[in-house]
C-alpha angles and dihedrals in degrees: 000000000000110000101168138086101236119156120259108286095038099247114139139144114259147089114289149168120204150198116210115184128176110240094226099110142355115291113263127210093272092053091047092050091053091047091051093050091048090050093047092049092053097041093046087062094042092248130146117262124211138187121214127187111224095200101156090130097082093180097059103023115102136189087215091056090044089057091048092051093050091049091051092051091049093046089052089055100258115140130181135208106216139046114281110249129204122218090216088069096052105061091122090063093050093047090051090054091048090050090052091052091045089054087060091053094241097119126085138173119257121196098181122122120222089251092054092049092049092049092049092050091049092048095047119104089229134018118261117259117266136042121343111294093021116171112264094215099251096152097029097102103030115145121240088256093052091049091049090050092053093047090050089054088065097250109136114220130233118218120241135189114245109227134176103219094278117184112218120199122196141160120248117196092227104027100039119213112009129179130192140179117240119227131193095284122197114256098179126014122231090257090062096255116133113245125249097245092056097041095050091051093049093047096046089054094045092049094045092239108181099177128038114199113181144135121303091241088077095055091096092057095053096086089056091052095047090051090054090048090054094048091050095044094245129152115258113235124214113262133216118175110195123207117261129246108247134193129242093285095045097259119139115256115263133193089240093062116121093218119100102261109138123083090249093051093045092047090053090061094046102265110137135198094264090056092048090051090047090054092049090050090051092052088054091056101259117143113257087211088071102064116234109182103155136042089244088058089051093045090056091063102027121128119168088216088068095063110114114233095215123089115267113241114223095223089061087066090065093235116164115255 
């Protein structure tokens, strides 16, 4: 629950960790584990902790789900120090950042559909530089006439960041030194909605986030975000990408899974909060013989250096199947 006195909007100067879910479905056990680790990392240093709703997907995001997610976090024992903000209410901030980048002539229009991008990548003799699925540069060098022709056809453009194959190196608290190539990342989608990589960078700066703890699936996007931070003159936070919880066949957990994974589903089969916390503690390497039933118990022994780097297999949590 929010226990602070931050102004409306949630922006304040300070040192903070954060958890930033998308309110498109109830939090599953993997989400909850990441939230717990982020909370523990911040609280173990005496830092503020904030929650942000990354609700850019206006079709699937829901205020009802947002409320459910916040209740689950609170029930688990996670509290936060500032007002919860929603990205859907901050488009003016993202547009200001895009305008600043456009003034530097590093923004261009892209008329490609996802299908066209995928087909071009598949047809290429070698994959484009950058993270998996990186943009191959199809619209990068269009002439003014070619851009005008595409606009006249009725196809709205997305906006992309023009990069030069920069290699970004950073330190991750679990993975050590990591480097990544930066591709021409989307800044604003063709429906006018700001893109995730831009929005998260703007919000982390505005909320004075100094440590980003999140799932390991986002490690590949970090170089893109650091490059944007550097262009915009922002402070680089510390990163820690925690391994995901995976199912019996090694696939990452998904909200569409049929297994009981949310707090509501687990509660319906008799699994309580103390057991969930005990499972999370076990995945962090703490001895199940020494009972850990609350987050305060876990905070008393937590050390980020104890976090295993390997994915956590769901069956090891002794969940019913």
